[in-house]
C-alpha positions as CSV (number, residue, x, y, z in Angstrom):
1,X,152.2,28.2,257.8
2,X,150.3,28.6,254.1
3,X,147.2,30.9,253.2
4,X,144.6,28.9,251.5
5,X,142.4,31.6,249.8
6,X,139.0,31.3,248.4
7,X,137.1,33.3,245.5
8,X,133.2,32.0,245.5
9,X,130.8,32.5,242.5
10,X,127.4,32.1,241.3
11,X,128.3,28.6,240.0
12,X,131.9,28.2,241.1
13,X,134.8,28.2,243.5
14,X,138.6,28.6,243.2
15,X,141.0,27.7,245.4
16,X,145.0,28.8,245.9
17,X,146.8,27.6,248.3
18,X,150.1,29.5,248.9
19,X,153.0,30.3,251.0
20,X,152.6,32.5,254.0
21,X,155.8,33.7,255.7
22,X,159.4,33.4,255.7
23,X,160.1,30.2,256.8
24,X,158.9,26.7,256.0
25,X,155.9,25.1,256.8
26,X,156.0,22.3,259.1
27,X,156.6,18.4,257.9
28,X,158.0,20.8,254.4
29,X,161.3,21.0,253.8
30,X,162.6,24.1,251.4
31,X,163.2,23.6,247.9
32,X,166.0,25.5,246.6
33,X,165.3,29.1,245.5
34,X,166.4,30.1,242.0
35,X,166.4,33.1,240.5
36,X,162.6,33.6,238.0
37,X,164.2,34.6,234.5
38,X,162.4,36.8,232.1
39,X,161.0,34.7,230.4
40,X,159.2,32.7,233.7
41,X,158.4,36.1,234.8
42,X,156.4,36.9,232.1
43,X,154.8,33.8,231.1
44,X,153.5,34.3,235.3
45,X,152.5,37.7,234.8
46,X,150.1,36.6,231.9
47,X,149.0,33.5,233.5
48,X,148.3,36.4,236.4
49,X,146.3,38.6,234.2
50,X,144.3,35.9,232.6
51,X,143.4,34.6,236.2
52,X,142.5,38.4,237.4
53,X,140.0,38.8,234.0
54,X,138.5,35.3,234.5
55,X,137.7,36.1,238.5
56,X,136.3,39.8,237.5
57,X,134.3,38.2,234.7
58,X,132.7,35.1,236.8
59,X,131.5,37.9,239.4
60,X,130.1,40.4,236.8
61,X,128.4,37.7,233.7
62,X,126.2,35.0,233.4
63,X,126.9,32.1,230.4
64,X,123.6,33.9,228.2
65,X,125.2,37.3,228.6
66,X,126.7,38.5,225.1
67,X,130.1,38.4,223.2
68,X,130.1,40.7,220.6
69,X,132.4,41.5,217.7
70,X,131.9,45.0,216.7
71,X,133.0,45.5,213.2
72,X,134.0,48.2,210.5
73,X,133.8,47.5,206.3
74,X,136.3,45.5,205.1
75,X,139.6,47.7,203.9
76,X,139.0,50.3,206.6
77,X,142.4,50.9,208.3
78,X,142.1,54.1,211.3
79,X,144.1,55.2,213.8
80,X,143.6,53.5,217.4
81,X,142.8,57.5,218.6
82,X,139.6,57.6,216.3
83,X,138.1,53.9,217.6
84,X,138.5,54.9,220.5
85,X,136.5,57.6,219.8
86,X,133.5,55.4,218.0
87,X,133.4,53.1,221.0
88,X,133.1,56.2,223.6
89,X,130.1,57.5,221.3
90,X,128.6,53.8,221.2
91,X,129.6,53.2,224.8
92,X,127.7,56.5,226.3
93,X,124.5,55.8,223.8
94,X,124.1,51.8,224.8
95,X,124.2,52.9,228.7
96,X,121.7,55.8,228.3
97,X,119.7,52.9,226.5
98,X,119.9,50.4,229.6
99,X,119.0,53.2,231.6
100,X,115.8,54.1,230.1
101,X,115.3,50.6,230.9
102,X,116.4,50.9,234.3
103,X,118.9,48.2,234.0
104,X,122.6,49.1,234.6
105,X,125.3,48.9,231.9
106,X,128.6,46.2,233.0
107,X,131.1,45.7,229.8
108,X,134.3,44.7,229.6
109,X,136.0,45.1,225.6
110,X,138.9,44.9,223.8
111,X,140.3,46.4,220.2
112,X,142.5,44.1,218.0
113,X,144.8,44.9,215.3
114,X,144.4,42.3,212.4
115,X,147.9,41.1,210.6
116,X,147.2,42.8,207.4
117,X,145.7,45.9,209.8
118,X,142.1,45.5,209.9
119,X,140.4,46.7,213.3
120,X,137.7,45.1,215.7
121,X,136.3,45.2,218.8
122,X,135.7,42.8,220.9
123,X,132.9,43.3,224.1
124,X,131.6,41.5,226.4
125,X,128.3,43.1,228.2
126,X,125.3,42.0,230.3
127,X,122.7,40.8,228.3
128,X,118.9,42.1,228.4
129,X,115.6,42.6,226.8
130,X,116.2,43.9,223.2
131,X,120.0,44.2,224.0
132,X,121.0,43.2,220.0
133,X,118.8,45.8,219.1
134,X,120.1,48.4,221.2
135,X,123.6,47.2,219.9
136,X,122.9,46.9,215.9
137,X,121.6,50.6,216.3
138,X,124.4,52.3,218.5
139,X,127.3,50.3,216.7
140,X,126.9,53.0,213.3
141,X,130.6,51.2,211.8
142,X,129.7,48.4,210.4
143,X,128.5,45.2,211.3
144,X,127.6,42.9,214.6
145,X,128.1,39.3,215.7
146,X,126.5,37.8,218.4
147,X,127.8,34.5,220.6
148,X,126.5,33.9,224.2
149,X,129.2,33.7,226.3
150,X,128.8,29.7,227.1
151,X,129.3,29.3,223.1
152,X,132.4,31.3,222.8
153,X,134.3,28.8,225.5
154,X,132.6,30.3,228.5
155,X,134.8,32.2,230.8
156,X,138.4,31.4,231.0
157,X,138.5,31.1,227.0
158,X,137.0,34.6,227.0
159,X,140.0,35.5,229.7
160,X,142.7,34.2,227.6
161,X,141.4,36.6,224.6
162,X,140.8,39.5,226.4
163,X,144.1,39.7,227.8
164,X,146.6,38.1,225.1
165,X,149.6,39.3,223.7
166,X,148.5,41.4,220.1
167,X,149.8,39.9,217.0
168,X,153.8,40.7,216.2
169,X,154.2,44.1,215.0
170,X,150.6,45.0,214.7
171,X,150.4,47.0,218.0
172,X,153.6,48.0,219.0
173,X,152.7,51.2,221.1
174,X,150.1,48.3,223.1
175,X,147.6,50.6,222.6
176,X,145.0,48.0,221.5
177,X,145.8,45.1,222.9
178,X,144.7,46.7,226.2
179,X,141.3,45.4,227.5
180,X,138.7,48.1,229.0
181,X,136.7,47.1,232.4
182,X,133.0,49.8,232.9
183,X,133.8,51.3,236.3
184,X,130.6,49.4,237.9
185,X,132.2,46.0,238.3
186,X,132.6,44.2,241.2
187,X,136.0,43.4,242.3
188,X,136.0,40.1,243.6
189,X,138.0,39.5,246.6
190,X,139.0,35.6,248.2
191,X,138.0,34.4,251.5
192,X,141.4,34.2,253.5
193,X,141.9,31.2,255.9
194,X,145.2,30.0,257.6
195,X,146.1,26.3,256.4
196,X,147.6,24.8,259.7
197,X,146.5,21.2,259.2
198,X,148.8,18.8,257.2
199,X,151.4,21.1,254.2
200,X,150.2,21.5,251.2
201,X,152.7,19.1,249.4
202,X,150.7,16.6,251.4
203,X,147.0,18.0,249.9
204,X,149.2,17.1,247.2
205,X,149.7,14.1,247.1
206,X,146.5,13.0,248.4
207,X,144.4,15.3,246.0
208,X,142.0,17.8,246.4
209,X,138.5,16.8,247.5
210,X,135.4,18.5,245.9
211,X,133.0,20.4,247.9
212,X,129.3,18.6,247.8
213,X,127.6,19.2,245.1
214,X,130.8,20.7,243.1
215,X,133.3,18.8,240.7
216,X,136.5,20.0,240.5
217,X,137.6,20.9,237.1
218,X,140.6,18.2,235.9
219,X,143.1,20.6,234.0
220,X,142.4,23.9,236.9
221,X,144.5,21.3,239.3
222,X,147.8,23.5,239.3
223,X,151.0,22.8,241.2
224,X,154.2,23.8,241.7
225,X,157.3,25.5,243.4
226,X,157.1,28.5,243.6
227,X,160.8,29.7,242.5
228,X,161.1,32.8,245.2
229,X,160.4,31.2,248.2
230,X,161.1,27.4,247.6
231,X,157.6,26.5,248.6
232,X,154.7,24.5,247.3
233,X,151.7,25.8,246.1
234,X,148.6,24.8,244.6
235,X,145.7,26.2,242.7
236,X,142.3,24.4,241.6
237,X,138.9,25.2,240.7
238,X,135.6,23.7,240.9
239,X,132.2,23.8,239.6
240,X,128.3,23.4,240.9
241,X,126.9,20.2,238.9
242,X,123.4,20.9,237.3
243,X,120.5,18.7,236.5
244,X,121.3,17.3,233.1
245,X,124.6,18.9,232.4
246,X,127.8,20.6,234.3
247,X,128.5,24.4,234.3
248,X,130.8,25.3,232.3
249,X,133.1,27.8,233.8
């Protein structure tokens, strides 16, 4: 028996077929279980973080929202605690400006320390009228760079960036590498169904079929055998086909 989990977003659907219980699916022989190595666990945890943040982004932001770099003057060196104070002031003022316009303020940000110790902040936030002017006014520490989420590589690339490990030696306590989402973000939950018609191994062999009006993203298809259960799994994503171009997710 398998779970079929589906995450529905505005322009895409993500699927996960995974083993449900203690016993093998009918018609499928369990592979020999192997103890996962620390490196395998580390890689899997990183993939899970990327997946969770990608879904969080897709549930709360659009391709025309802003991906912004908040900068400090070249050569500036600060403690993380000082940067956090600057961010709190910036977020409080920006939230207030959004509220004046009857708009909610949604964001995910992450601080980053460069190889030479320089600090900057990347923030994804919902775009409203005059958002660029609001951001430039409220970030008092230096320059700002603006890019649309779509132009920055899409939601998958943004998620990978937000949770990527820090450069070795630049953040020994892990204080800068954490991503910070606003509390008002929607936390997506899957639609879950039992999958009993055929085994995942058969689905892997034949390949998934896209929903009408969607296409399957080729590099999103991930198949394998779970080392803990010895059973097959399948993950993939399909994206809505838009007139003139394909939606980039």
